[in-house]
N, C-alpha and C positions, 0 to 999 in steps of 0.2 A: 823693682816690681820686677815680677814673674808674666813673661808675656800670657801663660797660660794658667787656672785654675787648678793645684794638686790636689784639690780635695772635691771637685766639682759633683755633685750628684747624678742621674740621670733625668733626662728629662729638663726643665724651664727653672731655673733657679736665680735668686738676687744675694750678690754678695755686695756687704757695705765695706768700703776702707774711706773711713773719714767720711767725707760729705760726698764720696763720689758711689754710686750706685752702680752695680756692676749686671747687666742678666745675663746667663750664661745660657746658651743654648746647647746641648747636649744628647741629640735625640737623632743619630745618625745621621742625615742628610736635611734635617730639621725642614722637613717640608712644611707646609701650609693644609690643615686642613679644620673642620670644624674644632675637634677637641683641642690640637695643637694651639690653636687660636687663642681657646676659652684660657690655654695655661699662660701662656704669655699676658695676655688680660690679666690676671690674677698676679704674675711679676711685676706689671705695672703699677696696680694696685698697691703692692706692699711698697715701690718708690715713693708713689704720690702720696702715701701716708705717713712716709718718714720726712717731718720739717725741717730736717738738718740737709738732708739731701741736696746739692745744689748743680750735681752734673748726672747724666746717664748716657751708659755704654753699652751696647748692646756686641756681645761677640758668640762665636763657636766653639767648638772641641774638637781638634782633629782636625780632618780634610774638609770641611765644608763651615762653609757662615749659611748658606743656606740654598737649595737647590729648586728651590720655586715651590708651583703647588702639589700636593701629593694627588697627581695623575690616577695612578693605580685607584685608590682611594674612592676620588671623584666620578671613576669609570665604574665602580659598583654601587652607586648614588640614583636615586631618581631626581627628575628634575626639581622637586620642590626643594631637595636637600642640598642641589648644587647653587640654586638660587640661593638659600638661605647663606649658603659657604659664604656666595660673593658681596653679598649682604653684611657679613660680619666683619670678613675681609676690608671691605669698604669703611668700615668704622673703624678698625685696626691702623688703615693707615692714616683716617684724619686724627685719630688719638696720636697718633707718633708725631704726625705734622704740626700740630698744636701743643706737643707735653710742655707741661709749666717749667722746665730746665731743660738747659742747654743740651741735644742729645748728639752721640757717635756713634757711628756703624764702623764696629772696628772688626774689619773684615779679614780673618782668618784664614782663610781656603776659599774653596768654588764658589762663587755664587753667580747663582741663572736665574733667567727667570723674575718669578716672581719673588726669589732672592733681591735680584736688584732692585724693585721696584719699594719691595722693604727696606733697603738699603736707601735710598735715592728719598724714603720719605722723613730720614735724618737730619740734622741741621748739618753736619759735619763725615764725612768717612773718611777714615784711614784705614791701608789696604797692604799685608805683610806681602813682601819681595821673594820671590825664590819659587813659591806655590802657591798656585789658584789661578784660576780663569774668570773672567766676566763674563757673561754672554747672553743675549737674549735669540733663542734660537729659533723663535715660535716660527719662521717662515721654513727653515728642515721637517718641524714635527708638523706643517702645516695647522697650525693654530691660531689665528688672527688677532690681533689684540682686540678688545672692548673699545668703543670711542671713550670714553672718560679713561680706560686706562693709557690710551695713547697720548690724550690731551694733559693728563701727568707727566709722562715720560717725555712730552715735547717741554713741558713748563719746566722741567729740572735739567734737563740736558745744555749743555752753552752753547750748539749752534745748529743750525736745519743740517749741517752735513757732517755732524757727529749723529745726530737723529737718523738720516738717511744710512749711514756705514752698519750704527748699532741695531736700528729696529728691523730696517728693509731688508738689510743683506745679513744678518745675524754675525758680525763681526765678532770677533773672542779677541779678549785684550787682556793684557799684565799688569801689574800694578802702576809700572810705569808709562804705560801708555795713557791708563786713565789718569795719573797726574799728570800729562802734557795735555790734556781735553779737560783738566777742570772736573772731572767727574770726582776724582777723589783729591783730597787737600794737600795729604801725607802718603810717606810711604815708606818701611822699617823694615827690618830684619824679626822676625816673630816671637822671638825673645822682648823686646822692646816695646810690642803693640799695643799693649793696653796704658803702659807710660807715657808712650806717644800722644795716642788714643784722649787721656786724660787733660795732657800737655792743655791740645787744640781747642779742649773746650776750657780751659782758663783764661786762655786767651782772649777769650769771647766775655768771661765775668770782671777782669779788672780788678780796681781795687773795690767794688760794690757790687753785692748781690742783686740778682733782680728781684723785682714784684712777681710772683708767679702768675698772678694774674693778668697783670699788665705784660707780661711775655705771651701768656698763651694768647692775647687779645692783638700782638702784634703778627704773632704767628697767622691768626687766623686771615689776617690782613693780606698779609703776604703771600699766602697762600688760596686767596678766596675762590680765585678761578678755579682751579684744582677742587679745591672741597666742593664747592656749587656743582660742579659736572657729577659728582662720585655721588653727593645726596640725594639728585634730582632723579636717578636711577629707581624703577620700578625694586630691585634688588635693597639699595638701604631701605628703602620706604618702607617696604615689608618687616624686615628685621626690624626696623625703630617703632613699627608699630605692636610687637610683639614684648615690648621691654617694659 
């Protein structure tokens, strides 16, 4: 299988390969704003609507998996839109953490800040070698984590020492570094990235498929602490009341 789609349209699209759905992110640096969150959710709707799908892979095109929040867009919005953005972002993270099939982030390039949070909301992560940094640069850009974001990160990272270096001091990592500290499960060349991601998901499936309802319920249980903290925020509650 090719490591990159040869006919991936701009924006966010889904490619089905038998029982695998690949969500291609082809939007430059793949930054998050209200519009891109809506596009990703529409793509996830397509995946959930396919009863044959047993695996979800997300990946980018080119140099970036995701470079995080769209800070230029956020800087031009008022407080109400910024708060709505946070609420919709939290809903997306919860949706990924509880998605009804196994999920793998196939990290094709740079993965910064909110892109790392997005990747950590998957069940597994696979990263290409030879290109791409993983970094939470908030200390350098003077943008502190919200408490519920920090809670999610600490729940997903392997140790307090990893959290210290990654979150407090903004250390940059390549794929080989992340494998050693259990942030990613596999590393490989770009040409085999999608194949390795699919194989990683298949190891979780075994011979039998999972009940989607049961898998969602189990994911809710294992991610309960992070989900409760996100749901309890006024940002999430405000967005929930609009739906």
